[in-house]
C-alpha positions as CSV (number, residue, x, y, z in Angstrom):
1,M,0.0,0.0,0.0
2,A,2.7,2.5,1.1
3,T,4.9,1.7,-2.0
4,F,1.9,2.1,-4.4
5,L,0.8,5.4,-2.9
6,Y,4.4,6.6,-2.9
7,S,4.4,6.1,-6.6
8,I,1.1,7.9,-7.0
9,G,2.4,10.8,-4.9
10,R,5.5,11.3,-7.0
11,F,3.6,10.9,-10.3
12,A,1.0,13.5,-9.2
13,F,3.8,15.8,-8.1
14,R,5.6,15.5,-11.5
15,R,2.5,15.6,-13.6
16,R,0.7,18.2,-11.5
17,R,-0.8,20.2,-14.4
18,L,-2.4,17.1,-15.8
19,V,-3.7,16.0,-12.4
20,A,-5.1,19.4,-11.6
21,L,-6.7,19.7,-15.0
22,V,-8.5,16.3,-14.5
23,W,-10.0,17.4,-11.2
24,V,-11.0,20.8,-12.5
25,A,-12.7,19.1,-15.5
26,L,-14.6,16.7,-13.1
27,L,-15.7,19.7,-11.0
28,A,-16.9,21.5,-14.2
29,L,-18.7,18.4,-15.4
30,A,-20.5,17.8,-12.1
31,G,-21.4,21.5,-12.0
32,V,-23.0,21.4,-15.4
33,G,-24.9,18.2,-14.4
34,A,-26.2,19.9,-11.3
35,A,-27.2,23.1,-13.2
36,T,-29.0,21.2,-15.9
37,A,-30.7,18.5,-13.8
38,S,-34.4,18.8,-12.9
39,T,-35.1,19.9,-9.4
40,A,-36.0,17.2,-6.9
41,T,-39.7,17.6,-6.1
42,S,-40.2,15.3,-3.1
43,N,-38.6,13.9,0.0
44,S,-40.1,10.4,-0.1
45,F,-40.2,8.8,3.3
46,S,-41.0,5.1,3.8
47,I,-40.4,2.6,6.5
48,P,-40.5,-0.9,4.9
49,G,-41.8,-3.7,7.0
50,T,-43.9,-1.6,9.4
51,E,-47.6,-1.6,9.9
52,A,-47.9,2.1,9.3
53,Q,-46.2,1.7,5.9
54,R,-48.5,-1.3,5.0
55,A,-51.5,0.8,5.8
56,F,-50.1,3.8,3.8
57,D,-49.6,1.5,0.8
58,L,-53.1,0.0,1.2
59,L,-54.6,3.5,1.1
60,E,-52.7,4.4,-2.1
61,E,-54.0,1.1,-3.7
62,R,-57.6,1.3,-2.6
63,Y,-58.2,5.0,-2.7
64,P,-57.0,5.9,-6.2
65,G,-56.8,9.6,-7.2
66,Q,-56.1,10.8,-3.6
67,S,-52.5,12.2,-3.6
68,A,-50.8,11.2,-0.4
69,D,-47.8,13.3,-1.3
70,G,-49.8,16.6,-1.6
71,A,-48.9,19.4,0.8
72,S,-51.4,20.5,3.5
73,A,-52.0,23.4,5.8
74,R,-54.2,24.6,8.5
75,V,-55.3,28.2,8.9
76,V,-56.3,28.5,12.6
77,F,-58.6,31.3,13.9
78,K,-59.3,32.3,17.5
79,A,-61.9,34.8,18.3
80,P,-61.1,37.9,20.3
81,E,-61.3,37.6,24.1
82,G,-64.9,37.2,25.2
83,E,-66.3,36.4,21.7
84,K,-67.2,33.3,19.8
85,I,-65.8,32.3,16.4
86,T,-69.4,31.5,15.4
87,A,-70.5,35.1,15.8
88,P,-71.7,36.5,12.5
89,E,-68.9,39.0,12.0
90,N,-66.2,36.5,12.9
91,A,-67.7,33.7,10.9
92,G,-68.0,36.0,7.9
93,E,-64.2,36.7,8.1
94,V,-63.5,33.0,8.2
95,S,-65.7,32.2,5.3
96,G,-64.1,35.1,3.4
97,T,-60.7,33.5,4.0
98,V,-62.1,30.2,2.6
99,K,-63.1,31.9,-0.6
100,E,-59.8,33.8,-0.8
101,L,-57.8,30.5,-0.5
102,K,-59.9,28.8,-3.2
103,E,-59.2,31.6,-5.6
104,G,-55.6,32.1,-4.6
105,S,-53.9,29.3,-6.4
106,D,-54.6,26.7,-9.1
107,Q,-52.5,24.2,-7.0
108,I,-55.3,23.9,-4.5
109,A,-56.9,20.5,-4.2
110,K,-59.5,21.2,-1.5
111,V,-60.3,23.9,1.0
112,A,-62.6,22.6,3.9
113,D,-64.9,25.2,5.4
114,P,-64.9,24.8,9.2
115,F,-68.6,25.5,9.4
116,D,-69.5,22.7,7.0
117,K,-72.1,20.5,8.8
118,K,-70.6,17.3,7.4
119,A,-67.2,17.9,8.9
120,P,-67.3,20.8,11.5
121,A,-63.9,22.2,12.6
122,V,-65.0,24.4,15.5
123,S,-63.9,23.8,19.1
124,Q,-66.5,22.9,21.7
125,D,-66.1,26.2,23.5
126,G,-66.7,28.0,20.2
127,T,-63.6,30.1,20.3
128,T,-61.4,28.4,17.8
129,A,-61.9,27.1,14.2
130,Y,-59.5,26.0,11.5
131,I,-59.6,25.7,7.7
132,S,-58.0,22.6,6.2
133,V,-56.2,23.2,2.9
134,T,-54.8,20.4,0.7
135,Y,-52.7,20.8,-2.5
136,D,-52.2,18.7,-5.6
137,V,-48.4,18.9,-5.3
138,S,-45.8,18.4,-2.6
139,S,-44.5,21.3,-0.5
140,F,-41.4,21.4,-2.6
141,E,-43.4,22.0,-5.8
142,L,-45.5,24.8,-4.5
143,T,-45.0,28.1,-6.3
144,E,-44.0,31.3,-4.5
145,E,-47.4,32.7,-5.5
146,T,-49.2,29.8,-3.8
147,R,-47.1,30.2,-0.6
148,D,-47.7,34.0,-0.6
149,S,-51.4,33.4,-0.9
150,L,-51.4,31.1,2.1
151,K,-49.2,33.4,4.2
152,N,-51.6,36.3,3.5
153,A,-54.7,34.3,4.2
154,G,-56.7,35.8,7.1
155,N,-55.0,39.2,7.0
156,E,-58.4,41.0,7.1
157,A,-59.4,38.8,10.1
158,R,-56.2,39.8,11.9
159,E,-57.0,43.4,11.3
160,G,-60.5,42.8,12.8
161,G,-58.9,41.5,16.0
162,M,-58.8,37.8,15.5
163,T,-55.7,35.7,16.1
164,V,-54.8,33.9,12.8
165,E,-51.9,31.4,12.6
166,I,-50.8,28.9,9.9
167,G,-49.4,25.5,10.3
168,G,-48.7,22.4,8.2
169,D,-46.0,21.4,5.7
170,A,-47.1,23.7,2.9
171,L,-44.9,26.5,4.3
172,M,-42.0,24.1,4.9
173,V,-38.8,25.1,3.2
174,M,-35.3,23.8,3.6
175,P,-33.4,25.9,6.1
176,E,-30.7,28.2,4.8
177,T,-27.4,27.0,6.2
178,G,-25.0,28.8,3.9
179,I,-23.8,31.3,6.5
180,T,-23.0,28.6,9.0
181,E,-20.9,26.7,6.4
182,V,-19.0,29.9,5.7
183,I,-18.4,30.3,9.4
184,G,-17.0,26.8,9.6
185,V,-14.7,27.4,6.7
186,V,-13.5,30.7,8.1
187,V,-12.7,29.0,11.5
188,A,-10.9,26.2,9.6
189,G,-8.8,28.7,7.7
190,I,-7.8,30.5,11.0
191,V,-6.8,27.1,12.6
192,L,-4.8,26.1,9.5
193,V,-2.9,29.4,9.5
194,I,-2.0,29.0,13.2
195,T,-1.0,25.4,12.7
196,F,1.1,25.9,9.6
197,G,2.2,29.5,9.9
198,S,1.9,29.8,6.1
199,L,-1.1,31.1,4.1
200,V,-0.2,28.8,1.2
201,A,-0.1,25.7,3.5
202,A,-3.3,26.8,5.1
203,G,-5.2,27.5,1.9
204,L,-4.2,24.3,0.2
205,P,-6.4,22.0,2.4
206,L,-9.3,24.4,2.1
207,I,-9.2,24.6,-1.7
208,T,-8.8,20.8,-2.2
209,A,-11.6,20.1,0.3
210,L,-13.9,22.5,-1.5
211,I,-13.1,20.9,-4.8
212,G,-14.0,17.5,-3.5
213,V,-17.2,18.7,-1.8
214,G,-18.1,20.6,-4.9
215,I,-17.9,17.5,-7.0
216,G,-19.7,15.4,-4.4
217,V,-22.6,17.8,-3.8
218,S,-23.0,18.7,-7.4
219,T,-23.2,15.0,-8.3
220,I,-25.9,14.5,-5.6
221,T,-27.8,17.5,-7.0
222,A,-27.6,16.1,-10.5
223,L,-28.9,12.7,-9.4
224,A,-31.4,14.0,-6.9
225,S,-34.5,13.8,-9.1
226,V,-33.5,10.5,-10.8
227,M,-32.6,8.7,-7.6
228,D,-35.2,10.4,-5.4
229,L,-32.5,11.8,-3.0
230,G,-33.9,13.8,-0.1
231,S,-32.9,17.4,0.3
232,T,-31.0,16.6,3.6
233,T,-28.8,14.2,1.7
234,A,-26.6,17.0,0.2
235,T,-26.5,18.8,3.6
236,L,-25.1,15.7,5.4
237,A,-22.7,15.0,2.5
238,M,-21.5,18.6,2.7
239,M,-21.0,18.5,6.4
240,I,-19.0,15.3,6.4
241,G,-17.2,15.9,3.1
242,L,-16.0,19.3,4.2
243,A,-14.8,18.1,7.6
244,V,-12.9,15.0,6.4
245,G,-11.6,16.7,3.2
246,I,-9.8,19.4,5.2
247,D,-8.6,16.8,7.8
248,Y,-7.1,14.4,5.2
249,A,-5.4,17.2,3.4
250,L,-4.1,18.6,6.7
251,F,-2.5,15.2,7.6
252,I,-0.7,14.8,4.2
253,V,0.5,18.5,4.1
254,S,1.8,18.1,7.7
255,R,3.7,14.9,6.8
256,Y,5.1,16.6,3.7
257,R,6.5,19.4,5.8
258,A,8.0,17.0,8.2
259,E,9.7,15.1,5.4
260,L,11.1,18.4,4.1
261,A,12.4,19.2,7.6
262,E,14.3,15.9,7.5
263,G,16.2,17.2,4.5
264,R,14.4,15.5,1.6
265,E,14.0,16.9,-1.9
266,R,10.4,18.1,-2.6
267,E,9.3,15.3,-5.0
268,E,10.7,12.7,-2.7
269,A,9.0,14.3,0.3
270,A,5.7,14.3,-1.6
271,G,6.0,10.6,-2.4
272,R,6.9,9.7,1.1
273,A,4.1,11.9,2.6
274,V,1.5,10.2,0.4
275,G,3.0,6.8,1.0
276,T,2.8,7.1,4.8
277,A,0.2,9.6,5.8
278,G,-1.7,8.8,2.6
279,S,-2.0,5.1,3.8
280,A,-3.5,6.3,7.0
281,V,-5.9,8.5,5.1
282,V,-7.0,5.6,2.9
283,F,-7.7,3.4,5.9
284,A,-9.3,6.2,7.9
285,G,-11.5,6.9,4.9
286,L,-12.5,3.2,4.8
287,T,-13.7,3.3,8.4
288,V,-15.9,6.3,7.6
289,V,-17.2,4.7,4.5
290,I,-18.0,1.5,6.4
291,A,-19.9,3.4,9.0
292,L,-21.9,5.5,6.5
293,A,-22.7,2.7,4.1
294,G,-23.6,0.5,7.0
295,L,-26.7,2.6,7.5
296,A,-28.2,0.4,4.8
297,V,-28.8,-2.3,7.4
298,V,-31.5,-0.1,9.0
299,N,-33.6,-0.7,5.8
300,I,-35.0,2.8,5.6
301,P,-34.4,4.1,2.1
302,I,-33.9,7.7,3.0
303,L,-31.1,6.8,5.5
304,T,-29.5,4.3,3.1
305,K,-29.3,7.0,0.4
306,M,-28.0,9.6,2.8
307,G,-25.3,7.2,4.0
308,L,-24.2,6.1,0.5
309,A,-24.1,9.7,-0.8
310,A,-22.1,10.8,2.2
311,A,-19.8,7.8,1.8
312,G,-19.3,8.7,-1.9
313,T,-18.2,12.2,-0.8
314,V,-15.7,10.7,1.6
315,V,-14.3,8.5,-1.2
316,L,-13.8,11.6,-3.2
317,A,-12.0,13.3,-0.3
318,V,-9.6,10.4,-0.1
319,L,-8.9,10.5,-3.8
320,V,-8.4,14.2,-3.7
321,A,-6.0,13.8,-0.8
322,V,-3.7,11.2,-2.4
323,T,-3.6,12.8,-5.9
324,L,-4.6,16.5,-5.9
325,I,-2.7,17.4,-2.7
326,P,0.7,16.2,-4.0
327,A,0.0,18.1,-7.3
328,F,-0.8,21.3,-5.4
329,L,2.3,20.8,-3.3
330,G,4.3,20.9,-6.6
331,F,2.7,24.2,-7.5
332,A,3.2,25.6,-3.9
333,G,7.0,25.2,-4.1
334,E,8.9,26.3,-0.9
335,R,6.0,28.6,0.1
336,I,4.4,25.6,1.8
337,V,6.9,26.2,4.6
338,S,6.6,29.4,6.7
339,R,8.9,32.2,6.0
340,K,10.5,31.9,9.4
341,D,11.4,28.2,8.8
342,R,12.6,28.9,5.3
343,K,15.0,31.5,6.6
344,A,16.2,29.2,9.4
345,R,16.9,26.3,7.0
346,K,18.7,28.6,4.5
347,A,20.9,29.9,7.3
348,A,21.6,26.3,8.4
349,A,22.4,25.2,4.9
350,E,24.8,28.2,4.5
351,Q,26.6,27.3,7.7
352,A,26.8,23.7,6.7
353,A,28.3,24.6,3.4
354,A,30.9,26.8,5.0
355,T,32.0,24.2,7.6
356,G,31.7,21.2,5.2
357,E,29.1,19.5,7.4
358,V,26.4,17.2,6.0
359,L,22.9,18.7,6.5
360,V,20.6,15.9,7.7
361,G,17.5,17.8,8.5
362,D,16.1,19.3,11.7
363,A,16.6,17.3,14.9
364,P,13.4,16.3,16.7
365,R,12.3,18.9,19.2
366,D,10.0,18.8,22.2
367,N,6.6,20.4,21.8
368,G,3.3,20.5,23.6
369,G,2.5,17.0,22.3
370,T,5.6,15.4,23.7
371,R,5.2,17.2,27.1
372,W,1.6,16.0,27.3
373,A,2.5,12.4,26.3
374,R,5.2,12.3,29.0
375,F,2.8,13.7,31.6
376,V,0.2,11.0,30.7
377,Q,2.8,8.2,30.9
378,R,3.9,9.4,34.3
379,R,0.3,9.3,35.6
380,P,-1.6,6.8,33.4
381,V,-4.0,5.5,36.0
382,M,-5.0,9.0,37.1
383,V,-5.6,10.2,33.5
384,L,-7.5,7.0,32.6
385,L,-9.8,7.2,35.6
386,A,-10.4,10.9,35.1
387,G,-11.3,10.4,31.5
388,V,-13.6,7.4,32.0
389,I,-15.3,8.8,35.1
390,G,-15.8,12.2,33.5
391,L,-17.4,10.8,30.3
392,G,-19.4,8.3,32.3
393,A,-20.9,11.1,34.4
394,I,-21.8,13.1,31.2
395,A,-23.4,9.9,29.8
396,I,-25.9,9.5,32.6
397,P,-28.7,11.5,31.0
398,A,-28.6,9.0,28.1
399,T,-30.4,6.5,30.3
400,S,-33.5,8.8,30.1
401,L,-33.4,9.0,26.3
402,E,-36.8,9.5,24.8
403,M,-37.1,9.4,21.0
404,G,-39.5,10.8,18.5
405,L,-39.7,12.9,15.3
406,P,-40.1,16.6,15.4
407,D,-43.4,18.3,14.5
408,D,-44.7,21.8,14.6
409,G,-44.7,21.6,18.4
410,A,-40.9,21.6,18.3
411,Q,-40.8,24.8,16.2
412,P,-39.6,28.1,17.9
413,A,-42.3,29.6,20.1
414,S,-42.4,32.7,18.0
415,S,-43.1,31.0,14.7
416,S,-46.6,30.8,13.2
417,P,-46.6,27.0,12.8
418,R,-45.9,26.6,16.6
419,K,-48.6,29.2,17.5
420,A,-51.1,27.3,15.3
421,Y,-50.1,24.0,16.9
422,D,-50.7,25.5,20.4
423,L,-54.0,27.1,19.4
424,L,-55.3,23.7,18.1
425,S,-54.0,21.9,21.2
426,D,-55.8,24.5,23.5
427,G,-59.0,24.4,21.5
428,F,-59.4,20.8,20.6
429,G,-57.1,18.9,23.0
430,P,-53.4,17.8,23.1
431,G,-54.1,14.8,20.8
432,F,-55.7,16.8,18.0
433,N,-52.3,17.6,16.5
434,G,-51.5,13.8,16.2
435,P,-54.6,12.1,14.8
436,L,-54.3,8.4,14.0
437,V,-55.6,7.1,10.7
438,G,-57.2,3.7,10.8
439,V,-57.5,1.5,7.7
440,V,-59.8,-1.5,7.6
441,D,-59.2,-4.2,4.9
442,L,-62.7,-5.8,4.5
443,K,-61.9,-8.2,1.6
444,N,-62.1,-11.2,3.9
445,S,-64.8,-9.9,6.2
446,D,-68.1,-11.9,6.6
447,D,-70.2,-9.0,7.9
448,Q,-68.7,-5.6,7.0
449,D,-71.3,-3.4,8.6
450,A,-71.1,-5.2,11.9
451,V,-67.3,-5.2,11.8
452,L,-67.2,-1.4,11.3
453,Q,-69.6,-0.8,14.2
454,R,-67.5,-3.1,16.4
455,I,-64.3,-1.3,15.5
456,T,-65.8,2.1,16.4
457,G,-67.3,0.9,19.6
458,E,-64.3,-0.9,20.9
459,I,-61.8,1.9,20.1
460,Q,-64.0,4.5,21.6
461,K,-63.9,2.6,24.9
462,N,-60.2,3.1,25.2
463,E,-59.3,5.6,28.0
464,H,-56.7,7.3,25.7
465,V,-59.3,8.2,23.0
466,V,-61.3,11.4,22.6
467,V,-63.3,10.5,19.6
468,V,-63.5,8.0,16.7
469,T,-64.9,9.2,13.4
470,P,-67.3,6.8,11.6
471,P,-65.4,4.7,9.0
472,V,-65.7,5.9,5.4
473,P,-65.7,3.0,2.8
474,N,-64.1,3.4,-0.6
475,E,-66.0,3.0,-3.8
476,A,-65.3,-0.7,-4.1
477,G,-66.5,-1.3,-0.5
478,D,-63.5,-3.4,0.3
479,T,-61.7,-0.9,2.5
480,A,-62.8,1.7,5.1
481,M,-60.9,4.6,6.7
482,F,-61.5,6.2,10.1
483,T,-59.7,8.7,12.3
484,V,-58.9,8.5,16.0
485,I,-58.2,11.6,18.0
486,P,-56.0,10.7,21.0
487,K,-56.5,12.3,24.4
488,D,-52.7,13.0,24.9
489,R,-50.0,14.8,22.9
490,P,-48.6,13.0,19.8
491,N,-45.2,12.1,21.3
492,S,-46.5,10.8,24.7
493,T,-46.2,7.3,26.0
494,E,-50.0,7.2,26.3
495,T,-50.5,7.8,22.6
496,E,-47.9,5.1,21.9
497,T,-49.9,2.7,24.1
498,L,-53.1,3.6,22.3
499,V,-51.5,2.7,18.9
500,H,-50.4,-0.7,20.2
501,D,-53.9,-1.2,21.8
502,I,-55.6,-0.7,18.5
503,R,-53.2,-3.0,16.7
504,D,-53.8,-5.7,19.4
505,F,-57.6,-5.3,18.9
506,G,-56.9,-5.7,15.1
507,D,-55.2,-9.0,15.7
508,T,-58.3,-10.2,17.7
509,L,-60.6,-9.0,15.0
510,K,-58.7,-10.7,12.2
511,S,-58.9,-14.1,14.0
512,D,-62.7,-13.6,14.7
513,D,-63.8,-12.2,11.3
514,G,-61.0,-12.0,8.8
515,A,-61.0,-8.2,8.6
516,E,-57.6,-6.5,9.1
517,V,-57.2,-3.2,11.0
518,Y,-54.1,-1.0,10.4
519,V,-53.0,2.2,12.1
520,T,-51.0,4.8,10.2
521,G,-50.7,8.6,10.0
522,A,-47.8,10.8,11.0
523,T,-48.0,9.9,14.7
524,A,-48.1,6.1,14.0
525,M,-45.2,6.5,11.5
526,N,-43.2,8.3,14.1
527,I,-43.8,5.5,16.6
528,D,-42.9,2.8,14.2
529,F,-39.8,4.7,13.0
530,S,-38.5,5.1,16.6
531,E,-39.1,1.4,17.3
532,K,-37.2,0.5,14.1
533,M,-34.3,2.7,15.0
534,N,-34.1,1.1,18.5
535,D,-34.2,-2.4,17.0
536,A,-31.6,-1.6,14.4
537,L,-29.1,0.1,16.7
538,L,-27.4,-3.0,18.2
539,P,-27.1,-4.9,14.8
540,Y,-25.7,-1.7,13.2
541,L,-23.2,-1.3,16.0
542,A,-22.1,-4.9,15.7
543,L,-21.7,-4.6,12.0
544,V,-19.8,-1.3,11.9
545,V,-17.6,-2.0,15.0
546,G,-16.9,-5.5,13.9
547,L,-15.8,-4.6,10.4
548,A,-13.8,-1.6,11.6
549,F,-12.2,-3.8,14.3
550,L,-11.0,-6.2,11.6
551,L,-9.7,-3.3,9.5
552,L,-7.9,-1.7,12.4
553,M,-6.4,-5.1,13.3
554,V,-4.9,-5.1,9.8
555,V,-3.6,-1.6,10.1
556,F,-2.1,-1.9,13.6
557,R,-1.1,-5.6,13.6
558,S,-2.6,-5.8,17.1
559,I,-5.7,-7.1,18.9
560,L,-5.7,-4.8,21.9
561,V,-5.3,-1.5,20.1
562,P,-8.4,-1.9,17.9
563,L,-10.3,-3.2,20.9
564,K,-9.3,-0.1,22.9
565,A,-10.3,2.1,19.9
566,A,-13.8,0.6,19.7
567,L,-14.4,0.8,23.5
568,G,-13.2,4.4,23.5
569,F,-15.6,5.3,20.7
570,L,-18.5,3.7,22.6
571,L,-17.7,5.8,25.6
572,S,-17.5,9.1,23.7
573,V,-20.7,8.5,21.7
574,V,-22.7,7.6,24.8
575,A,-21.4,10.7,26.5
576,A,-22.3,12.8,23.5
577,L,-25.9,11.3,23.6
578,G,-26.0,12.2,27.3
579,A,-25.1,15.8,26.5
580,V,-27.8,15.9,23.7
581,V,-30.4,14.6,26.1
582,A,-29.4,17.1,28.8
583,V,-29.6,20.1,26.4
584,F,-32.4,19.2,24.0
585,Q,-34.7,16.9,26.2
586,W,-34.1,18.2,29.7
587,G,-33.4,21.8,28.6
588,W,-30.2,22.3,30.5
589,L,-28.3,25.3,29.0
590,G,-31.1,25.4,26.4
591,G,-31.0,29.2,26.2
592,L,-27.3,29.1,25.4
593,F,-27.9,26.8,22.4
594,G,-31.2,28.3,21.2
595,V,-33.4,25.4,22.4
596,E,-36.8,27.0,22.9
597,Q,-38.8,23.9,23.4
598,P,-37.2,20.8,25.0
599,G,-38.7,17.5,23.9
600,P,-37.9,14.0,22.7
601,I,-34.6,13.4,20.8
602,M,-35.0,12.9,17.1
603,S,-35.3,9.1,16.4
604,V,-32.5,9.0,13.9
605,M,-30.1,10.8,16.1
606,P,-28.5,7.9,18.0
607,I,-27.9,5.8,14.9
608,L,-26.7,8.8,12.9
609,M,-24.3,9.7,15.6
610,V,-22.9,6.2,15.8
611,G,-22.4,6.1,12.0
612,V,-20.8,9.5,11.6
613,V,-18.9,9.8,14.8
614,F,-17.5,6.3,14.6
615,G,-15.9,7.0,11.2
616,L,-14.5,10.3,12.3
617,A,-13.3,9.0,15.6
618,M,-11.3,6.3,13.8
619,D,-9.7,9.0,11.8
620,Y,-8.0,10.3,14.9
621,E,-7.1,6.8,16.1
622,V,-5.5,5.9,12.7
623,F,-3.6,9.2,12.3
624,L,-2.3,9.3,15.9
625,V,-1.6,5.6,16.5
626,T,-0.1,4.7,13.1
627,R,2.7,7.2,13.8
628,M,3.3,5.4,17.1
629,R,3.2,2.0,15.4
630,E,5.6,3.4,12.8
631,A,8.1,4.4,15.5
632,Y,7.7,1.1,17.3
633,V,8.3,-0.9,14.2
634,H,11.5,1.1,13.5
635,G,13.0,0.2,16.9
636,E,11.7,2.6,19.5
637,S,10.5,1.4,22.9
638,P,6.7,1.5,23.5
639,S,7.2,4.6,25.7
640,E,9.3,6.4,23.1
641,A,6.8,5.4,20.4
642,I,4.0,7.1,22.3
643,T,6.0,10.3,22.7
644,T,7.0,10.2,19.0
645,G,3.4,9.8,17.9
646,F,2.4,12.8,19.9
647,R,5.4,14.8,18.8
648,H,4.3,14.5,15.2
649,G,0.6,14.0,15.5
650,A,-0.8,15.9,18.6
651,R,-0.8,19.3,17.0
652,V,-2.2,18.1,13.7
653,V,-5.0,16.0,15.4
654,T,-5.9,18.9,17.6
655,A,-6.2,21.2,14.6
656,A,-8.2,18.6,12.7
657,A,-10.6,18.2,15.6
658,V,-11.0,21.9,16.1
659,I,-11.8,22.3,12.4
660,M,-14.3,19.5,12.5
661,I,-16.0,20.9,15.6
662,A,-16.2,24.3,13.9
663,V,-17.8,22.8,10.8
664,F,-20.4,20.9,12.9
665,A,-21.0,23.6,15.5
666,G,-21.8,26.1,12.8
667,F,-25.1,24.2,12.2
668,I,-26.2,24.9,15.8
669,G,-27.2,28.3,14.6
670,S,-29.9,26.9,12.4
671,S,-33.5,27.7,13.2
672,E,-34.4,24.1,12.5
673,Q,-34.4,22.0,15.7
674,M,-33.3,18.9,13.8
675,I,-30.3,20.5,12.2
676,K,-29.4,22.3,15.4
677,M,-29.5,18.9,17.2
678,I,-27.3,17.1,14.6
679,G,-24.8,20.0,14.7
680,F,-24.5,20.0,18.5
681,G,-24.4,16.2,18.8
682,L,-21.7,15.7,16.2
683,A,-19.6,18.7,17.5
684,I,-19.7,17.5,21.1
685,A,-19.0,13.9,20.1
686,V,-15.9,14.9,18.2
687,F,-14.8,17.0,21.1
688,F,-15.1,14.1,23.6
689,D,-13.5,11.6,21.3
690,A,-10.6,13.7,20.1
691,F,-9.6,15.5,23.3
692,V,-10.6,13.0,26.0
693,V,-10.5,9.6,24.4
694,R,-7.7,9.9,21.8
695,M,-5.5,12.5,23.5
696,A,-5.9,11.2,27.1
697,I,-7.4,7.7,27.4
698,V,-5.5,6.2,24.5
699,P,-1.9,7.1,25.6
700,A,-2.8,6.2,29.2
701,V,-4.0,2.7,28.1
702,L,-1.0,2.2,25.8
703,A,1.4,3.3,28.6
704,L,-0.2,0.7,30.9
705,L,-0.1,-2.1,28.2
706,G,3.5,-1.4,27.1
707,K,4.8,-3.8,24.5
708,H,1.7,-6.0,25.0
709,A,-0.3,-3.4,23.1
710,W,1.3,-4.5,19.9
711,W,0.9,-8.2,20.5
712,L,-0.6,-10.3,17.7
713,P,-0.6,-14.1,17.6
714,R,1.9,-15.4,15.0
715,W,-0.8,-17.5,13.2
716,L,-3.0,-14.4,12.9
717,D,-0.1,-12.2,11.8
718,R,0.6,-14.7,8.9
719,A,-3.1,-14.8,8.0
720,L,-3.8,-11.1,7.9
721,P,-2.7,-9.2,4.8
722,D,0.1,-6.7,5.3
723,F,-0.7,-3.4,3.7
724,D,2.5,-1.7,5.1
725,V,0.5,1.3,6.5
726,E,3.4,2.5,8.5
727,G,5.7,2.5,5.4
728,D,8.3,0.0,6.8
729,K,8.6,-1.9,3.5
730,L,8.7,1.4,1.6
731,R,11.5,2.7,3.8
732,K,13.6,-0.5,3.4
733,K,13.1,-0.4,-0.4
734,L,14.3,3.2,-0.6
735,D,17.2,2.5,1.7
736,R,18.2,-0.4,-0.5
737,E,18.0,1.7,-3.6
738,F,20.0,4.4,-1.9
739,A,22.7,1.9,-0.9
740,E,22.8,0.6,-4.5
741,G,23.4,4.0,-5.9
742,G,19.9,5.5,-5.9
743,S,17.2,5.5,-8.6
744,G,17.6,9.2,-9.5
745,K,19.0,12.5,-8.6
746,E,16.6,13.1,-5.8
747,E,17.6,9.8,-4.1
748,R,21.3,10.8,-4.1
749,E,20.4,14.1,-2.5
750,T,18.5,12.5,0.2
751,V,19.9,11.3,3.5
752,S,18.1,8.3,4.9
753,V,16.4,8.5,8.2
């Protein structure tokens, strides 16, 4: 592996114009594809294998012509204090709004008058009413004219003193996150300048990362309509692609500068940097790809597509790192090194020429990394206990984790959708915002009328039910649909119990009569989704951690090092979940992070954190520990190897972690609770893993294990493939060529380490 990448690095350095041209051409091609592709018009969401999905599919089959994907909205009216919504003046304003909505857009499918005797929509106390609006197209296909018509609905009623708020998905738009991405890139640039002390060296990782992300996101945009990729797919790919793209470039540029410091010629330094640090990049990228592609085991199409798209962006980041980076290093020349270092090396070279000494490069110097490594090795037990106990304490709130999917009740309290949600909850009861849709398959029923009466009667007896609407049969008479209004809020345990009670009754009914009862709707979908996430978490963990363990065993030629890496990851991700629960579910420090309404944690959050954080955590493990392994293989003691690893890797890993935290933390500023939660969770997880696990717990454990850390049974050593990640075979090959007279001018000018 190292020898192959060494050749790629030298080729890209020599043929830098060709390599750069190829990548620019790919970026242009992807950009043209994105610009000319049709816009994705829907975010399809399905949960295969669940009862809610089966009911949804049955509705589409038995009720043809009714678009399940159409957008919907509710315009909620509340009469002024002391008045009724049914008063002639107020009722006239509501009816005028109904007419205004019907005439406001040709995308309207139906506008339901709240005073319609067939389906009244007025609260029992007579103070609140709502207009139901459905559209022929999804929310992403609504025109701006249609949205404006909806937003302006009820303006005259507002002027008359009524409260008018609008909820539903018709006004839903993807949050603008561009400014947060810019903030992340700016912070990354500042960190890179501080790390390298050179604007050229700092700009190179940013430029190459943006090229990789540009190709990845443009490709996703180009394929979005064809492959039905959700709008969040590109956002996740951008977050991860930008973070790993900068990090991978950072590691190779840092190794290149280290090779230059040891006195090597530029092309040789580029080859060795790609051969050694590039090997670590390849395997680190593989762990991220495994974690993201592994989301397919959850068997939820939208998650699978998100994972595969993000994994593709990571693959691009790896390819950019091992090809475009050495090409750009060729363009950068000596400016890749800070002016101060260039002057120091020039002075040293002049002095060596004057005295006749052989310049062999800079001697290793102590830095913050070496001092920290020695501190940890002097007190490994104390550091280990402090890290484990600290993260364990932070993880405690995770035991109270409650999961759900966000609805309008999780919106900022100042938003119209949230106000509409609260008005409906106050006027019609907490469960009104989470109605359950019942579907009855009557094909195998012996007495359909009796079955429908029994269903209504039995469900109405449930203590968690407010009302059950009479079942409405379809034209064929083989299916009926009814609505259940729960007594409690949509994400409550009582509503979840109600869903399971109805399904249990359906099992009894099927055995008695042959009719089948299903429960669907947004609330039931959320319940099924959360349960599926819970059920998939352990198999997903086993798959991802198991595959990564095998991969790391090949990289480190050890059993205990990969085991320690996996256990450390589990500790950091559980601690991060604890922090997410404390902030977003309990509301601790909620004001600091803009959490206006604490509530259940998004169902996808735990498994998404496992997938993303595991891959990124293994990045730090690979980059830090491979340098230790390299030093150990080349004859250093276990203690010296730890110090060497931190001498070369601590500052770079710190910079990489700060950059990744900055990229993720930028999304905390989003107005969308879901994106805010993802940004916070990933940022805090990277912080815990990089600075507590990899920088403290890892060296403490390695110090306690000593040489046993690198133990591998001989039979397993022979069975495992040797990819030469630490570059030992490459080094021996180059030393042999040097001893034989070298393979070129650059070899003769190089002094072997």
